[in-house]
Phi, psi and omega in degrees: 000131181290165179301319181297318180292322178296318180297318179298318180296320179296314181295321179296319179296320180295321180297324178287322185290326185297310175300324179297322179298314180294321181295324183278342184280136353265145176240020178208166180298146176250138175245137172256111180276123174253118188277029178221169186291158177300148175100341179283174185296322179293320179297314179298317180297316180298317181292326178294316178294318179301316180300315184284329174294321177296312185290318187281323188246348184077014177288161174253096185240132180223153177266136176238119179273122177230080187272167176127151176056042177064028181095355185287329182295309180295324179295319179294325177305315181286320179300331182260359183286162176298129183278069184239003178091358183263359175230117179245156173245135170247115183220179182235192186297345179298338178294332178279339180274331188308316181300331178281333181275328185238093184300336182254029179307129185279010177211161176247115185293344179272318184265336182266350180232154177246122177295127185253303185198133167286143177249318185201161172238156180217143180256155171245150184229131173280124184228161174231160175300149184299335180277356181295144176287350180284120185255342186209168176296325178297319176299317181299312180298315181297317181292319179297323179285328180287331181230075186305127176084351182276339180275117179262139179235111179289149175217161186291349180169160180303133179069015175286174178303319179296320178297316179295321180293324175299321177295319179295320177297320177300318178294334179274004178090022176242089188283105176238158182259115179290140182232089183290137174251171174263069178110159182285334181299304178300324179295316179299321179296318183289321180290324178294325181275355180079021182273353178223144187295322181204167182203147170264113180242150170292150178302319177304320181280339181276332188301317180297320180290327177292320182292327179268006174077022182277331185227165177238125179280141180248315182195150176261154184273345183287158180289348178234157179294147181289139175301333185264344178226060187296340181278350183267127183292160171270154174296329182294341176293334176260318180234096185306331182279350182261089177204143178226122179270103181269131187209169174230131184209164181258144178228160175234162171298142177300143179094002176297135180306135182304325181297323178288316178303319182295321177298313182295316180299315181299316185282329175293316177297319179297324177294316179300328183277352177298134181307319181294324180288315177301317180298318179294314180301312180296325177294335177266006182067028169266144175262113181299144181228128173231105184216164174298153179299335180297335179295315177293321177299321178294321177301314180297317181297327180277317191280327180301307178294327179298310183287333174299317179293313184296313182296327176292317184294326182261001178072029181262085184223153173058042172283000000 
């Protein structure tokens, strides 16, 4: 057989094998690695998707928690996994921040992982105790500028979205002092009791406090207004550079066959579109997202260098 005929035969065989690969997938259990401890919002989200993929398609999908190092341990597990579609990562925007925080990160989230599908978005809201004299985001900015460094803003933890947003406000000329807490629960209790001047809360944790009149919302950190607080302005309406797109999404190891990626992307999106899933997500104050995988890839391509620059400029590294 000539070289040309052998090459043609090889390409023809590959063309036949690729659809067969997609048709056979999956024929083994799939694991969704959540790089945080059980019980958190990502863990709950991962288990919910696993349950519906199992029920709707008969797949065998399970969540595996691999926590530690701010999510880096579980993320590296997936980055180093066999690229066959049987190991997925469910992570949030912190994966785009990690390279700026950890200069010796043992993986590159852009080149070692493949963006698969956004599942949901979530907003954070800057709030003050209801008894505060601050009535609006404009009041907050004016007071912070009049008393540089005296305005404290609590956040759920070092390098959290709230901490990063405080850094962005500082760069925009609004000097506030970030006050990291050990989790959103204690922070929510303190802002409701008036023990902290202001706080960055996730909308899910803020809604209950807003309904009982404990706090006053000033602005959301997302680039778009929250579906759940449409009357509350975004910070970007005043400072275009101050915005953080908080999201939850699925990733695969780089090099996963496109046919397998397409199956997973299609079925994750189909799961998100199920009425029961949408209802559950909205009930948890998540905004369901169904978009091409390129949307998540574009977010990563933009946000990794952005946060590398911001964390370097404000000295926020190695938390």
